[in-house]
DRENTORTOR-37300 format. One record per residue (C-alpha): residue number from 1; residue in three letters; chain; x, y, z. Coordinates in steps of 0.001 Angstrom, whole numbers, plus 500000, padded with zeros to 6 digits. Layout:
REM residues N
(NUM 'ALA' 'A' (X Y Z))
...
This chain:
REM residues 156
(1 'MET' 'A' (101456 667561 062163))
(2 'THR' 'A' (099174 670461 061394))
(3 'ASP' 'A' (100969 673303 063126))
(4 'SER' 'A' (101997 676485 061336))
(5 'HIS' 'A' (105523 675155 060861))
(6 'THR' 'A' (104269 672507 058464))
(7 'LEU' 'A' (102447 675027 056295))
(8 'ALA' 'A' (105267 677400 055409))
(9 'THR' 'A' (108829 677016 054273))
(10 'PRO' 'A' (111060 678920 056682))
(11 'LEU' 'A' (113136 681755 055260))
(12 'LEU' 'A' (116288 681520 057264))
(13 'ALA' 'A' (119298 683673 056564))
(14 'SER' 'A' (121508 682607 059472))
(15 'MET' 'A' (122466 679592 061522))
(16 'ASN' 'A' (120873 681168 064611))
(17 'GLU' 'A' (117552 681574 062756))
(18 'ALA' 'A' (117675 677941 061590))
(19 'LYS' 'A' (118346 676665 065107))
(20 'ALA' 'A' (115603 678879 066555))
(21 'PHE' 'A' (113159 677562 063950))
(22 'ALA' 'A' (114085 673973 064854))
(23 'ARG' 'A' (113562 674649 068576))
(24 'SER' 'A' (110198 676278 067859))
(25 'LEU' 'A' (109179 673393 065599))
(26 'ARG' 'A' (110065 670865 068300))
(27 'ARG' 'A' (108088 672812 070940))
(28 'ASP' 'A' (105035 673139 068689))
(29 'MET' 'A' (105078 669476 067770))
(30 'ALA' 'A' (105367 668497 071460))
(31 'THR' 'A' (102356 670724 072215))
(32 'ASN' 'A' (100443 668728 069592))
(33 'GLY' 'A' (101518 665430 071197))
(34 'GLU' 'A' (104257 664541 068693))
(35 'HIS' 'A' (107620 664388 070441))
(36 'ILE' 'A' (110791 664503 068344))
(37 'THR' 'A' (114467 664878 069174))
(38 'HIS' 'A' (116309 668121 068581))
(39 'ALA' 'A' (118360 666349 065906))
(40 'ARG' 'A' (115145 665375 064077))
(41 'ALA' 'A' (113884 668976 064300))
(42 'LEU' 'A' (117143 670145 062698))
(43 'GLU' 'A' (116757 667588 059887))
(44 'ILE' 'A' (113132 668644 059250))
(45 'THR' 'A' (114212 672294 059143))
(46 'ALA' 'A' (116898 671479 056578))
(47 'GLN' 'A' (114495 669495 054408))
(48 'ARG' 'A' (111930 672303 054444))
(49 'MET' 'A' (114655 674652 053222))
(50 'GLY' 'A' (115317 672302 050322))
(51 'PHE' 'A' (118536 670745 051611))
(52 'LYS' 'A' (119387 667055 051851))
(53 'ASP' 'A' (120210 667223 055548))
(54 'TRP' 'A' (121234 669482 058434))
(55 'ASN' 'A' (124940 669262 057631))
(56 'THR' 'A' (124349 670573 054113))
(57 'LEU' 'A' (122215 673442 055438))
(58 'ALA' 'A' (124771 674239 058146))
(59 'ALA' 'A' (127533 674427 055548))
(60 'ARG' 'A' (125471 676879 053477))
(61 'LEU' 'A' (124281 679004 056394))
(62 'GLY' 'A' (127652 679130 058118))
(63 'PRO' 'A' (129516 682301 057379))
(64 'ARG' 'A' (127673 683479 054267))
(65 'ALA' 'A' (129892 683493 051231))
(66 'THR' 'A' (130170 686735 049313))
(67 'PHE' 'A' (127700 686783 046426))
(68 'HIS' 'A' (129389 687590 043088))
(69 'PRO' 'A' (126718 686992 040428))
(70 'GLN' 'A' (127765 686436 036821))
(71 'LEU' 'A' (125636 686088 033701))
(72 'GLY' 'A' (124759 682457 033134))
(73 'ASP' 'A' (125020 681471 036803))
(74 'LYS' 'A' (122543 678804 037855))
(75 'LEU' 'A' (120835 679951 041047))
(76 'ARG' 'A' (118733 678186 043654))
(77 'GLY' 'A' (116877 680144 046294))
(78 'ILE' 'A' (113625 681265 047846))
(79 'TYR' 'A' (111394 684082 046628))
(80 'LEU' 'A' (108366 685116 048700))
(81 'LYS' 'A' (108459 681770 050566))
(82 'GLN' 'A' (108602 679782 047313))
(83 'PRO' 'A' (111675 677740 046311))
(84 'PHE' 'A' (113052 678444 042836))
(85 'ALA' 'A' (115840 677504 040458))
(86 'GLY' 'A' (116874 679425 037387))
(87 'GLU' 'A' (119508 681163 035312))
(88 'LEU' 'A' (120859 684653 035855))
(89 'ILE' 'A' (120139 686526 032599))
(90 'SER' 'A' (120850 690098 033711))
(91 'VAL' 'A' (123026 691613 036424))
(92 'SER' 'A' (124035 695189 037227))
(93 'SER' 'A' (126342 696267 040022))
(94 'LEU' 'A' (124987 698955 042370))
(95 'ASN' 'A' (126653 700998 045127))
(96 'ASN' 'A' (130217 700029 044159))
(97 'GLY' 'A' (129429 696306 044228))
(98 'SER' 'A' (127647 696147 047570))
(99 'HIS' 'A' (124329 695392 045810))
(100 'PHE' 'A' (123217 693893 042504))
(101 'GLN' 'A' (120115 694287 040352))
(102 'VAL' 'A' (119388 690822 038927))
(103 'THR' 'A' (116927 689152 036567))
(104 'ILE' 'A' (116501 685401 036894))
(105 'LYS' 'A' (114817 683248 034240))
(106 'LEU' 'A' (113147 680442 036192))
(107 'ASP' 'A' (113385 676762 035274))
(108 'LYS' 'A' (109764 676363 036424))
(109 'PRO' 'A' (107296 679176 037158))
(110 'VAL' 'A' (106789 680216 040773))
(111 'ASP' 'A' (103358 681056 042198))
(112 'VAL' 'A' (103849 684145 044351))
(113 'VAL' 'A' (100300 684225 045730))
(114 'GLN' 'A' (099418 682209 048815))
(115 'PHE' 'A' (095674 681926 048192))
(116 'GLU' 'A' (094139 678667 046977))
(117 'SER' 'A' (091596 680504 044797))
(118 'PHE' 'A' (094117 682708 042969))
(119 'SER' 'A' (097491 682279 041275))
(120 'ALA' 'A' (100132 684647 039953))
(121 'LEU' 'A' (102851 682697 038188))
(122 'ARG' 'A' (106230 684318 037630))
(123 'TYR' 'A' (108566 683090 034908))
(124 'ARG' 'A' (111208 685719 035653))
(125 'LEU' 'A' (112215 687395 038870))
(126 'ASN' 'A' (113759 690842 039264))
(127 'ALA' 'A' (115383 691740 042556))
(128 'THR' 'A' (118023 693799 044247))
(129 'LEU' 'A' (120392 691621 046284))
(130 'ASP' 'A' (123199 692500 048655))
(131 'ASN' 'A' (126658 690958 048442))
(132 'ARG' 'A' (125459 688021 050587))
(133 'GLY' 'A' (122658 687096 048152))
(134 'LEU' 'A' (119904 688526 050357))
(135 'SER' 'A' (117239 690984 049301))
(136 'PRO' 'A' (117187 694173 051373))
(137 'ALA' 'A' (113460 694360 050529))
(138 'ARG' 'A' (111460 692573 053214))
(139 'THR' 'A' (108089 690885 053412))
(140 'SER' 'A' (105483 692091 055909))
(141 'ASN' 'A' (106932 689726 058541))
(142 'GLY' 'A' (110458 691085 058087))
(143 'GLU' 'A' (111954 688237 056050))
(144 'PRO' 'A' (113999 688942 052897))
(145 'GLN' 'A' (111875 688763 049746))
(146 'MET' 'A' (114635 686746 048068))
(147 'ILE' 'A' (117424 684556 049412))
(148 'ILE' 'A' (119998 682970 047118))
(149 'LEU' 'A' (120848 679603 048647))
(150 'GLU' 'A' (123231 678307 046002))
(151 'THR' 'A' (125108 679700 042999))
(152 'LEU' 'A' (126581 677441 040363))
(153 'ASN' 'A' (128882 679174 037921))
(154 'PRO' 'A' (128927 677188 034655))
(155 'THR' 'A' (132350 678571 033688))
(156 'VAL' 'A' (134152 677308 036803))
């Protein structure tokens, strides 16, 4: 498999986007002579998003839970196509709670540059997120710069 789907982690914010990615992946792989079932395409999509399986991804991408960040939350997500995990060390409510300004201290640094000859490691991330955990700021291809996939509140 050397198609473009194998080179990038998909940034999917909805179930429809995940299913569309799986269909596209299956088509591209068939074009390259590798035929897989739709179920296998769904599983590959889930794994690329960092989930154990399709059912876990489907549960997370179903109706998006409201994002209520609290200091100390452990977060897992994607920033500029790179998976990350870290701790929320700063949060400010904006626009009456519809958005949040957050700072996340990463467990491991994230390289935000996609060139083999250059790196730019980030140890902290600053972002504005809506109440679904999605960044309103978009990349050049229209995907959210940051997506929070999972929030673990240590006090609950």
